[in-house]
N, C-alpha and C positions, 0 to 999 in steps of 0.2 A: 391515160398516162400511167406508166408502171412505176411503182415505188422502188427506188434503188435499194439494194441490200445495204443494211447498216454495217459500218466498219467500226470496230471497237478502238477508238482513238481518244486520247485525252482532250479536254476542252482546249480551245486555242489559247485562252487566257492562262491556262496552266503551262502549256508548252512555251508561250512567249509572255513573260511577265511584263509589267509596266516598264517602259524605258527601252524596249526592243525597237530597233529601227523599222520604219514602215516597209522597206524593201524586203526584209526578212519575213515580216508578217505576211506580206502579199504573196511571196513565194510559197510559204507554208500553206496558205489557202489554196493556191494553184496546185501544189504537190498533192494535197489530200483530195482535191477534186479530181485530179487525174487518176488517182488510185481508185476512186469510186467508178469513174468512167471505164477504166481498164477492166474492172471486174463485172461491169454491167452494160458494156457498150451496145450489146445487141438489143437491150431494152430502150436505148436512147433516152436516158433519164433527163427530165426537164429541169429548169432552173429551180423550181420549188423542191424537187427531190434532192438536188445537189446541195442546196442551202440547208435543208433540214438535216442532212447527214453531218454538216459542219456546225450545227447549232447557230446558224446565221439567218437573218431575214433575207429573202430573195434580193431585195434592193441593195443590201450590203454586199452580197456576192457579186451582183452585177457591177457595182461600183468598183470593187477590187479588180475584177477582170478588165474592165474598161481602162482603169489606171495602169494596170500591169501590161496589157497587150494591145490596147487600142481596138479590141474586137469584143464581141459579146460571147458569153458562155456557149450559146448555140453555135456560133461560128467556130468557136474553138473545138467543140465536140465534132463538128463536121470535119475540121482540119486533121484530126488525129485518128479518125476511123480507118479501117482497112481500105475502104474505097479510095480515100485520099492518098494513102500510101501507094496504092496501085496506080493512081492517076499520075503521081510524081514520076513514075517509071515509063510512062507512055512514050516519051521521047528521050529516054536516058542516054541511048547511044549517041544521038545527035547532039546532046548537050556538050559532051567533051569534044566532038568533032568541030562543032561551031566555035568553041572557045579557042581552039588552035588556029582555025581558019582566019579569025579576026585578029590574030597576032598576039595572043595572050600566052605565048610560049616563053617569053622572057620575063625578067624580074621587074615588070611594070605593073600596071593595074591588073589585078587578077580576079577580084570579085567585088561585091558591093561594099565590102569594108575597105577597099582600095589598099591592098597590101603590097608592099615590096618586100622581097626576101633575098637572103643570101644564105648559102650553106657554109657551115664551119668546115675547115679543111679535114680530110680524112684522118690526119694525124691527131687532131684534137679529140675526135671520137675514139680512136684507138687508145689514146692516152687516158681515156675515161674522164676527160675534163681537166686534167692536170694543167695548172697555170691559168685556169679560167676563174674569174670571180663572178658569182651570180648573186644578185640581190633578190630578196623575196619578201612578201607580205601577204597577209590575209585581209580580204575586203568583202563587204556585202555586195551582191549583184542581183540582177534580174532573175537569175536562175539558181539562187542560193549563194552561200559563201564561196569565194574563189581564192585560190592561191596563185599569185602572180609571181613569175620568176623572170628576171631581166638581166642582160649584160649591157655593157656600154654601147654595144652594137644594135641592141633592140630586144624585143620580147623573145624569150627562149622557152617559156613554159606557162601553161594555164591549166589548172586542175580545179575540180570542184570538191568541196568538203562541207558536208552538213555538220551541225553542231555535234561535237564529240569526236569528229573524224579528222581533226586538224593534224594530229601527230602522224596518223596513217598516211594521209595525203602527202605530207612533207617527206616522209620516209620513201614513199613510192617515187616521188619526183627526184629526190636527191640520189636515189640508188641508180638512176640512169647515168649520172655523171659523178661517181663516188669520189673522185679525186679533186673535184672542183672546190673552191673556197666559197662558203655560203655566208651571206651577211643579211640579217633581218633589217629591212629599210622600207617601211611602209610609205614614207614620204616620197621615195623614189618610184615605188610601184603604183601608187595611187593614180597618177595620171593615165596609166594604161587602162584602168577600170573605166574611168570616165570616157575615154576614147572608144573603147571596144563596145560597151553596152548601151551607149547613147547613139541611136542611129542618126541623129542630127549632126553628130561629129564625124560621120563617114564622108570624108571629102577627098577628092582626087588631088586637091592642092596640098594636102598634108597626109600623105600615105603612111600607114602604120608599118614600122620597120620590124621585121620578124627574122630571127636567126634560127635556122634548122640545124639540129645536131643529131646525126644518126648515120647509119650505113648508107652507102650509095643507093642501094635498092630502096631503103626506107624513104630517103629524101625524094626519089623519083615518084614514089607513091604519094607522099605528102604534097609535092608540087602539083600532082594531078588533082588531088582533093581541092586545092585552091582554085581550080578552074570550074568547080560545080557552082552554078549561080544560085542566088537566094531563091527559095521556092521551088527548087528542082532537086532531083536525086539521081543516083546511079547505083550500080551494083559492083561487087568485087570482080566479077568476070569482065565487065566493061572496062574497069581500070586495068586489069591484067592485059586485055587486048591493046589498050592505048599505050602501055609502056613496052609493048613488044614481047610480053611473056604470057601468051594466051593460056598456058596450062598452069599458071602460077596463082590461081585465084585464092588458094589456101594461104600461100605466102603473103599475098596482098592483104588478106584478112588479118594476118598477124601484124603486119606493118601498120595497118589502119588502127588496130587496137593499141599500138605503142605510140600513137601520135601524141607528142608532148604538149601541143598547143591546142587544147580543145576549143571549140566554138570558132576561133579565128581560122584555124585549118579545119574545115568543116567535115570531120569524120562522121558526124551525126547524119549527114546527107547520103550515107551509103546504107542501102537496105537490101533485103533479099530479093531474088529474081521474081518471086511471086508476090512481093509487096510486104512481106514480114519485116519487122523492124530489126530483127537479129539482136545482137548484143550491143552494149555500150559500156565502156569502162567506168563511167560515172553514173550508171543506172538507167534503165529503160524509161522510168518516169521522167527523168530529166530530158532524155532524148525526145520524148513525146512533147514535153513542154517547149523545147527549142523549136522543133518542127512546126508545132502549132502556132507559135509566135511568128515564125518566119512566114508561114502561110498567110497570116493575117496582114503583116506589114508589106508583103510583096503583092498583095491583091490576088493571091491564088484561090481565095474563097470569097463567097459573096454572102450578103445578109440572107 
């Protein structure tokens, strides 16, 4: 067993004083563990190594991972290694083909979250959101703090914001539709968090309503992202082929990066042709966390 390199991080009790919710504590443990794995994945650090780096007992780390993801740290490590990323791509082209063939080209069930969607009129986008009222609120989630944005028609935005990043995340999202009216309303946005991050609430009988606000090209890309199943991945070039723009992989990448509804519209499932994770607007550590969790709950990895 190879000792993982130590990372100079403050103690968990310093970063999260008494009173911090368990979800935030769990995600911080996962985030730091992922950082260690990212820097030492070739050594495949074991549970003892990972726990030591966090100042935890192995049983504590095991318990946090089990509660957070329903899988063990060993399974999680397996899920986010380069080999797994490459395995995700083995049938990437057929993933999108199959989704169209079984009738997922309309606004019905699109993936495991059972999403229905509609696009705002081009006029709303061109008017930069003028006349649109968007409610927003910050909430704890499985993958760190989230900013939820919603209209009366459904979910319009989901962004991640670690502690201290709230103002930047809100500015980033509101700048997309600068002329909309924004109202802070956590009571209105809270049900979305419960619906999105609790897989037991993913039901075809109560589909999550999503509103896509972007250019025609961006919406076509985002609709294609909705067809990538849980535990699968695709590439920018595959998406470009699917939307009939085979030479537009770079433009597809830009549209993926501008996806306003993270996690629900699964831009994290787009990776490089060779299996590299590429970029992610909300950080590669979070992308690894999401992919690892999805691999676990979808049965893509084994004990």
